[in-house]
N, C-alpha and C positions, 0 to 999 in steps of 0.2 A: 687569784686573780693574776691576770698577765700584766707581761709590763712588756712595753716597746720601746725600741733603740731611738732616740731623739735627734743625737747628736752625739758625734763621734772628733776625737783629732788624737795624730799620734805624740808619744813624745818629742821636745825639743833638745836636745844633748849642748849643748857647748864644750867644746875640747879645746884645751888648752894649754900651751908647751913654751918652752924657752924660744926663742926668737933665733937662735943658732940649734939645730935641732933636727933631726929626722923628718918629723911631725912638719913642720917649715919647708923643707925639700919635698918632699911630696907633695903638700898643695900648691907651690909655686910651679912646682913640674906639670900637674893637672890642667892649672889655671892656664900655663901656658902654652901648652896643648889645647887645651881647647879651641882659645883664639885663634892661636898658627897655624892648627893642621885644616882650615876651610880655606885657606887663604892659598896653604902650599897645593890642596890638592885641586880648586879650580884654577890658579896659577898655572901649575903644568900641564894639565887638561889640555891648555889650548884655550885662546879666545876667550881670556881675563879679560884683557883693554882692548878693545876694538879697534882695528884700524882700517876698518874698509864696510862700509853700512852703502846703502843705494835706497833710491829717493826718486820720483819720479816726474819730469815736464813737460810739457811740451814747448818744442823753440820757436820762438821768431826767427819766419825767414824774411830777407833785404835783399833790394837790388838784384831777385833772377832772372834778370834781360844778359845777363851776361852769359859764352855761348861760345861753343868752339866743337866745330862739325866737320868729321872727317870722314869723305868717301872712297872704299877700296875696290878698283874694278880688277879685271884679268892681271892688265900691266901694273906688276908691281911695285915697280920704278917710280910710277906717278897712280896719285891720288889726287881727288876732287878735295877743295878746303875751303871751306869757312867760318870766320867768326863775327863776333862783336865788337872787337876793335881793330880799328882802323889802320895801325902802324904789324901788327901781325895781318891783316891783308893784305896791304902793301909789297909785306917780305915775300909773299905766296902768290904774288899777282899773276904768273903764270897756271897756276893749278888752282884759282879760283873760280869757286860754285855760283851757279846763279839759282837762288832762294828766299823765298820768302816765308818769313818768320811770322807767329802768332803767340802769344801768351796769355793764357787766362788761369785766377787765380780765386779759388772759392773755397767760405766757410762750411761743410759739408754736416756737422753737426751741432750749429748755429750758436754755439761758446765764445765767438768775436772774435777765434783764431783762426788765421787760414791757412786750411790742413789739406788742400790737394790744391798744385799747381800742374795746368797743362800747357803745354809747348808742341807747337805744330808746326812743319817745316814742310812745302810744298818745292820739292827738288827738283829742278830741269838739267836735264845733261845732256852732254854736247851731243852726242847718237842716242839715240833711241834703245842702238840693237848692246848698248852697251851693260857687260853684267858685272852689277853689282856682288861683290861678294862679302863684304860687312860694310858696317855704319855705325860711328864712334859718335856719341857725342857727349861733352863736358856741359855739364850744367853748373855755370858758378855763383856764386851769394854769397848773403852776409848770416851768417850764421849767430842767432844771441841766448845763451843764456843766464836765466836774472834768479833763479829761487836761492843757489848756496852761490858760487862765486860767481862772481859777473864776469861772463866770457862775449867776448865779440872777434868773431874769426871768418877768415873768409873760405868757406869750403867749398866744395863741389861734392856733386850726384855722377857717375859716367856710366852712363847707359852702352850697356852693344846690343849690334844685333846682327847674326850671321844667318843669313835666307837655308833653308832645309836644302833648298833645288835651286836653279839658274832664276834671278830675278833682275827685270831687263826694266827700263822705264815703259814700254811698248804694251808691258800687261796691263798699266794704270796700277797698282799694287799702291794700297796702305798697310800700311805698318803701323801697328799700336803696341807698345810695350805701355803694362803696370807697372808699378814698382813700389814700393819702400825704402823714404828715408832713415837711417839708420846711424850711430854714434857710436865709432869704435875708438875706445881706450887704450893708451899702453900705458897708464898708469892711473891711479885717483886723484882728482881737485882735489884744492881744499874746500873748505868747507865757508868761507868767507875770502873777500878782496878781490881783486878784475883782474883781468888778464885779457889782452888785445896785442898779444906779438904774434899771430895772424892773422889781422885784420884788412892785411894788403900782400898778403904774399905772393898770392895763383898773380894777381892783376899786373904787380911790378914784375914780374918774369915773363908775362904776355906783352905787354908794352915794350918793350926793350927795342931799339933801334934796330938791333944784331939779332940772324935770324935764333930762335930760340929753341932748345933742346927739350922738346915735348917728352922724349922718355925719360930726361933727368929732372923734370919739374914734377911726372907722377910720381918717382923713385923719392924724392925728399918729402913729395905730399905725405906720403903713405908711412912717413918714416918717422912723421908728428907725432907728440905725445896724444895727440887725437882729433880725429879727423873723421865726415863722414862718408857712406859709402851706399849704395843704390843696390838695391836685391830687390832681381826680378822676378816678380813672382807668376805673369803671365803676360804671353804674346799672342798678340791677334793679327793674322796678313789675313786680308778682305781685298776685293777689286772695287777699285772706287771708280762712282759713276761723274765720268769728267770727259767733257769734250777735248782737253788738250792731253797730249802723250807727258806723262811723267810721274812721277814717286812722292807720297805724301804718309812724312814718317813724322808721328805722332809719339810722345814720349808722357805720359801720365804720372806724376809723387807724389806719393801720397806722404803727410809728414803728421804722425799720431804724435803721444807722451812716449817717453825716451826712460829708458830704465839707467841710470847714469850713477856711475861708484862714485862715493866721496870718503874723504878722512874727514869721522869726528869729530869735534871740539872736546876739549878738557870734562866740562860737566857732561857732555854726554857719554863720553867713556867712563867717567867716575861713577856716573849713575847705574848703566849696567852692570859694570863690575861691585859694585853696592849692592844688586840686588841678588848679583852672582855668589856671594860673599854669605849675606844673610840668611838664605835658604839653605846654606851649605850648613851653617854653623848652629842650625838648629836640633839637628841629628847629633852634632858632637856636642851642644850642652847637656843635652839627655844624657849619653850614652860618659862623657866624663865627670856627669854628677854623682849617678849609679858608683862609679870605680869610685871616685873618694869617699862616697858612704860608706863604700865596702869596707876601706882600708880603716877606715875609723872606727866602726862600728862594730868590727870584729878583732878592734887592739892590733893591727899589725904595726904597728909606729908607736910609740910612747908618748901616751897622752893624760892629760887628768881630766874627767866628765862627771862634773857633778851633778846627782841625782836632780832630776826637775822638780821646779817650786812647790806645785803642787802635789809630788809627794810626800814633799817633808811636809805640807801640811795634815795630811789624809795620818 
């Protein structure tokens, strides 16, 4: 008659010793190393506490009709100028440019947020034979973020065009620049609070009664903790059909979701640290349990281990 094993279990030994003994020291050491080693490993290998994280948000753009337009020609000492600030136009009265402007905003993907801005200038230069060397456009607007820290800042997009050859108004050229508005950061933003320290920085400088130093304004702008930049993706140069001699300059700025670096809060950092610790703790629990079992079962330290109860009964 054959017998089949239905159930089995290992013997359980209770190892006993004095409080002040080598066995107690070994047990305390193994327990401490079991729980301390994962922490030291995850901490010194880096990124235990996350100090920089990334989220995406589409910014809100407002008051986007402010601008500053510069057209450079062969005479480097003379540039044509136009802006949306009356005080600034008065300071450059002798170089004032004649141009009409149009601003159009669109919601391309239908999500309720404006994500494309089209600015068009019909430029009339004093002479149809003026050689245009470069065109610089400052688009100044209000930039808002709301998902983490509430940021309200006055930022700008700088669009620059340098023609590959001679460009004159008599050629009736239509210049179109396509680009993306991108947020640049020098440091991470907090995960909460409000910041409006840059809310009117550019307009206050350009609206001054004295002639502003445009290079200084740009230098200060690019030293901000965060600012926006216009990244040109494509430039189109075509001949327009018009009865008047002039130059049409168009900038199409796309505004999509931005990858924004921020400093996580305490509980988010704690959660990530706790996940790392638990994942690293599991193999240490197994290793040090087997090590402790080996030490005590092989009597490497002096203990008293009575036989299991079922053996006495047998």
